[in-house]
N, C-alpha and C positions, 0 to 999 in steps of 0.2 A: 253861510252868508252871515256876516255880522255888520254892525254899524261902526265898527272900528275903522280907522284909516288904513290904507294899503301898507303904510310903513309899520304901523303897530301889528297888523296881521303878519307881515314878513318876520318880525321879531318873534312873535308867538309861534309861527310855523317853524322857525329855526330852533327855538328852545324846545319844542315838542318833537322835533325831528319828523314832522309830517312829510310824506312823499307825494302829496296832492296839493293843488292850489287852494288857497283861501281867498274868497271873494269879499269885497267890501261894498256895502250899500249905505254909504255915508249920507245920501239924500233920503234914505228910508223908503224909497219907491217900491222896491220888491217886498220889503217888510210889511208895508201897508196893504199891498195887493194880495199877498199870500198869507196874511193873518199872523205875522210875527210881531206886529205892532198895531195897537188900537188907535194911536195918535202920533203925529210927527214929533211931539215933544218927548216921547218915550225914549229914555236914555240908552237902553239896551234891548236887543231883540229877544222876544220870547222864544223858547225852544219849540219849534214846530217842524214837522216834516211834510212836504208836499211832493207827491210823485206826479209828474206830468206825462201824458201820452204823447205819441208822435205828432199830433196836431196841436199840442199845447193845452189840451183839455186836462182838467184835474181828474186823476184816476184814483188816487188815495190821498187822504189827509189825516194826519195825526196831530191833534191840537196840543197846546201847552198843557202840561199836567200829565199827559200820556208820555211825553218825551222829557226825560230828566237826566241830568249829568250822572246820577247814581245808577241809572239803568240803561245806559247807552248801548251796551252789548246785547242786552235783552231786547231792546227796541230794534236794533239793527237786525236781529234774527227774526223778529216779528215782521218787519218790512220785507225781508227776503222770503219768508214763508207766504206772506200775502201776495207778493209778486208772482211766486211760483204757481199760485192758484189762478192768477189772471192771464199768465202767458201760456200760449199753446205749447 
């Protein structure tokens, strides 16, 4: 989820050849709710990961600073390992 417009996300997706949808939060509603923004004036979303359970409850949260562009593959593996511990 980013604060970029759908058209900017579409260009980025095409340039990066992503095979998954990119969502826009131009009103910053989700960013404020899930900790990716501290205020509505924040120009870009902080990198956070929130894993929600089936009922919408927060199951796992990784704050900004834990998630960085340089360590995305390490972070992805951490999330998968943590989920494996939680799932039956």
